[in-house]
C-alpha positions in Angstrom: 108.0 103.1 62.6 106.3 106.5 63.4 107.6 109.0 60.8 107.0 112.1 62.8 106.4 113.7 66.1 103.0 114.5 65.1 102.4 110.9 64.2 103.5 109.7 67.5 101.1 112.3 69.3 98.2 110.9 66.8 99.0 107.3 67.7 98.9 108.0 71.4 95.6 109.9 70.9 94.0 106.9 69.3 94.8 105.0 72.4 93.1 107.6 74.4 96.5 109.0 75.9 96.8 112.8 75.3 100.6 113.8 75.2 101.9 117.3 74.9 104.6 118.0 72.2 107.6 117.4 74.4 106.7 114.1 75.5 105.6 113.1 72.0 109.1 114.5 70.8 110.9 112.4 73.6 109.0 109.2 72.5 109.7 110.1 68.7 113.4 110.3 69.5 113.7 107.5 71.6 112.1 105.2 68.8 113.9 106.8 66.1 117.4 106.4 67.8 116.5 103.3 69.3 117.4 104.5 72.8 115.8 104.2 76.3 113.2 106.7 77.3 113.5 108.0 80.9 110.4 109.4 82.2 110.2 111.1 85.7 107.3 112.8 87.6 104.9 112.8 90.2 102.7 109.9 90.8 99.7 109.6 88.9 100.8 111.6 85.8 100.9 108.5 83.5 104.5 107.4 83.3 103.3 103.7 83.5 100.5 104.2 81.1 103.0 105.7 78.5 104.8 102.3 78.5 101.6 100.3 78.2 100.4 102.4 75.2 103.8 102.2 73.5 103.8 98.3 73.9 100.2 98.4 72.4 101.4 100.9 69.7 104.4 98.9 68.8 102.6 95.5 69.1 105.4 94.4 71.5 105.6 92.9 75.0 105.7 95.0 78.1 108.0 93.8 80.7 107.6 95.4 84.1 110.3 95.5 86.9 108.6 97.0 90.0 111.4 98.4 92.3 111.3 98.4 95.9 113.5 98.5 98.9 115.6 95.5 99.3 115.3 94.7 95.6 118.4 92.2 94.7 119.9 91.0 91.6 118.3 87.7 91.6 114.8 89.3 91.6 115.7 91.7 88.9 117.8 89.4 86.5 117.6 85.8 87.1 117.8 83.0 89.8 118.0 79.2 89.5 114.9 77.1 90.2 116.4 75.3 93.0 113.3 73.1 93.8 113.3 71.9 90.2 117.0 71.3 90.3 116.8 69.2 93.5 113.9 67.1 92.1 116.1 66.7 89.0 118.8 65.5 91.0 116.7 62.9 93.0 115.4 61.6 89.5 118.7 61.1 88.2 119.8 59.2 91.5 116.7 57.2 91.2 117.4 56.2 87.7 121.0 55.5 88.2 122.3 58.5 86.0 124.4 59.6 88.9 125.5 58.0 92.2 123.3 58.7 95.3 124.8 61.7 97.1 124.5 59.8 100.2 126.5 57.1 99.0 129.8 55.4 100.0 132.4 57.2 101.5 134.8 56.7 98.3 132.2 58.5 96.1 133.2 61.5 94.2 133.6 64.7 96.3 130.8 66.4 94.1 128.3 63.9 95.6 128.3 61.5 92.5 127.1 64.2 90.0 128.9 63.9 86.8 130.2 67.0 84.9 127.4 66.5 82.2 124.9 66.3 85.1 126.0 69.4 86.7 126.0 71.1 83.2 122.3 70.0 82.8 121.3 71.3 86.1 122.7 74.7 85.2 121.1 75.0 81.8 118.3 77.2 80.5 115.8 74.6 81.6 116.4 75.6 85.3 116.8 79.3 84.7 114.0 81.6 86.0 114.3 84.7 83.8 113.6 87.8 85.8 112.4 91.3 83.9 115.9 92.4 83.1 117.1 89.1 81.5 113.6 88.8 79.7 114.1 92.1 78.1 117.7 91.7 76.8 117.1 87.9 75.9 116.1 87.5 72.3 113.3 85.1 73.5 111.7 87.9 75.1 110.8 89.3 71.6 107.3 89.2 70.3 106.7 89.4 66.6 110.6 89.7 66.2 110.4 93.0 68.1 112.4 93.9 71.3 109.9 94.4 74.3 109.3 97.5 76.4 110.9 97.4 79.5 109.1 99.4 82.4 111.5 100.0 85.5 108.9 101.4 88.0 109.6 103.2 91.1 113.4 103.1 90.5 114.0 105.7 93.3 112.8 102.9 95.7 115.5 100.4 95.0 118.7 100.1 97.0 
């Protein structure tokens, strides 16, 4: 942990980023209080670079969520790997683990999928973690450290 505002400014300088006192103070307080840091400014002033440098300084992973018009929750948080789920269903049908979904009329209404098979299909194996889930999920940690989450172009999101 960086013990002072001056040590933050010096650490940034060693990574070729020159920060004024107010930015170094903001970063120091965000790190010390374990709080998010919201940076706002014109394009090209170095907001994204601050996140990159911080992840290097703290030896942790940088996760980036690029916002744009039309961004939805499945793109930002998570979605299911439907193609892989369908392949798994076909594999289970072929190996007799579940009844064929195109089976007889007296087949169960869920298409022959037993409860355990349904639970398997909606397990972590088939989950595609997007940036927000990666950032809060403990599996996103590197060296036991929480990642840096960069939410870029927030004003462009719906």
